N, C-alpha and C positions, 0 to 999 in steps of 0.2 A: 324725861326726856332721851331722846335718843343721844349717842355720840356717834357719830360718823370720823374716819381718818381717814385726813389729806394727804396725802403722798407728800406734799410738801410742807404743810405747816405742823401737823400732828392734829391729834384728837381734839375736835370742837362739837359745839349740838349743834345740833339737826335741824336749827331756823335758819342756818349761816348758808345752808348748801338749797341746791334748787337740780332735781329729780329733771335727765335730758335724756330717756326715751332709749332705746335697745340699743345696742354696743355692738358691736361689728355688722355694720349693717352698710354694705360697698354702697357707693356713687355711681347710680344707672354713667357708666362709659360715656355714650351719645345724647343725655337726655332727652334733646329735642327731635329724637325720630322717636320717641315712646307715644305708643294709640294715650288715649285721653284713661282708656279704661287700666295700661298698665302704669302711667304717672299713679294712678290712685292707687294702685296696688303697692307699689312703690311708700307713699305719703303715708297711707294710714292702716296700711294691715302689716300689722308685727302678731312674735309669736308672744302667746299668754302664760304659759307655762306655772305648774304648782311646782315647789321649790326653786332649786338653782337658775340663779338668771343674772344673767352679766347685761350692766344698764351703764349710762352716761350719769355725770353727775359734775358739777359744777359750782365751786367754793363761792359762789357769789357774794356775800358776805367776808370775805378773807383771801387769797392771793386771785382768787378771779382766772383762777386753772381749770380745764376740766381734768376729769381720770376718771377709770372702769370703774368699777367695782361689782364685783358678787354677792348679792342678795338672794337670800329665801324667799320668795312670794307668798308664803304660809305663816311665817313666823314675822316673814318683816328682820329679822336679825343680818347683820351684813356678817360674812368670808372672807374677804378679800378684798385690798384694794389697790388698786394697782398705775400707775401711768400709759398713757393712750401708744407708748411707742414699744412699753413690755409686754409681752404675751400673756395668754388671761394662766394665771397658778392653778 
């Protein structure tokens, strides 16, 4: 079982968490002005690197808070976790 460290609750089992996608993706300033192609690019297209990747996670079966994590996509190993108001380590 993979263990994930919640910044608020501490280390818990992976089954308590849900993946939330790529971290640090800014919301469009005025989404109503986007074309369908621009909106689709924002919603569906993300980077998919092999190696370290910043992601959003929710502790859905615990404190229900969102946090960010840096995870290695090749090994699935978590390198660090941090609150949304903190800088990426």
